[in-house]
C-alpha positions, 0 to 999 in steps of 0.5 A: 109199622115203626118201633114206637107204633109197635110198642104203643100197639102192644101196650094198648092191646094189653091194657084194653084187653085187661080193661075189657075183662075187668069191665065184663067180670067185675060186677058181682050182680052180673050173670057173667061175674067171676062169682057166677062163673066160679060157682058154675066151675065148682059145680063141675067135676074136675075131670070135666074142667080138665077135659074142657081145657084140653078141648080149648087147647085142641081148638086153638091148636087146630086153628094155629095149624090151619094158619100155618098151612095158609102161611106156607104160601107167604112165610114158613113159620114154626109151630110154637110161633104160629100158636103164639101168634094165634093166641095173640090174635085173640087178644086183639079180637077180644076188643074189636067188633065180631073179633075182626082184629084177630088177623092183626095180632097174627100177622105181626109175628111175620116179617114186616114185608110179609104182613099185608100178604099174610093178611090176605091169606089169613082171610081165606081161613076166616072165610073157611070158618064162616062157611063151616059155621053157616053150613052146620048152622043151617043143618041145625036150624033145619033139625030145629024146625023139624022138631017143632021150632018156628012152625007157626011161620014156615014161609019166613023160616024157608026164606031165612034158610034160603037166604043163608044157603045163597050166602053159603053158595056165594062164599064157596064160589069166592073161596074156591076161586081165589082169582075171583076173590082177588078181583072182588077185593080189588074193588074195595077202596080200602084194599085197592092200595095193597092190590098187588099183595093180594096175588098170594090168593092165587097160589092156593089150589083146590087141595089146599083150600079143601084142607083148610076147610076140613081143619075149620070143620074140625075146630067147629066140631071141638067147640060144639062138643064143648058147648054140648058138654057144658049144657049137659053138665050145667043145665041137663040138656040132652045131647040130641037137643044140643046137636041141633040147637048149638049150631043154630045158636052159633049161626045166629051169633055169627050173623048178628054184629056185636061190639065188645061188651055186648058180645057176651049178652048177645051170645047168652040171650041167643043160647037161652032162646034156642036151647032152654026148654024150661024157665029153670034152665035159662040161668044154667044155659046162660052160664054155660054160654058164658063159661064157654066164652071164658074158656075159649076166648077170655083165657087165650086172650089173657095169654095172648095179651102177655105174648103181645108184650113179650114175644119178639116182633120186628118193626118195619125199617124206617 
């Protein structure tokens, strides 16, 4: 990437992220407006807000640690730079469908010659997080069904759980067999030209892959606790209900494709459908989902977009 292209990318990400957040929060009548979120924050104790922010830092700290573990096979990177790269990735992820662009912001913090290989290694982290989300989501769905949800259509429920289980099995097979993952990736036309860079995948052994999977599970636990905490404080949802419904909500949010401005609405609607037990709880549950998104994604994306402008990022030699 040339210096001019890099400058355009950095400013483009900053302006698009700012525009996205303005479009999302500027409408006073929206359930996701700054006024609504401000009222929700005001209803929380200061210790709860500080606790949620601390968990947000822990969440992204675990993710940056996971990325550092993956990058050891590509290019050693310092902890603070890895954390900055992780936040920068959230700014690009914010403006791409299902946040698939997160890896772009991260690998820009690597040397130009390592960025393609770094992208392949970063993909392993995404697969690990996907596996964790599906596994815990299936457990949540099973618990949800046992407590009375969807009992009118047991065969449909069983088929849906079986399909998700097959996806998990396929993802685990690819994840723990990097050579097979490389062979599959090589068949994709868009990736074939960088096939030799994908050799980095074969450097990861079972021990390191298991470590990355455990870090992904730790991160999942953190934002599950965040959401359950918000649901208890804002909507009075018992913790036992949240522990079953929240993983199911995360699973559906992951499986449904979303585009930029629709992501919040999809997340909020799923949360309301699965978690709200009475009509009075619908708005608080919706706000809890919005606040979780604002704390875990919007705030880091703002910081990440500033880092994209100010961090030292090398352009490729031309």
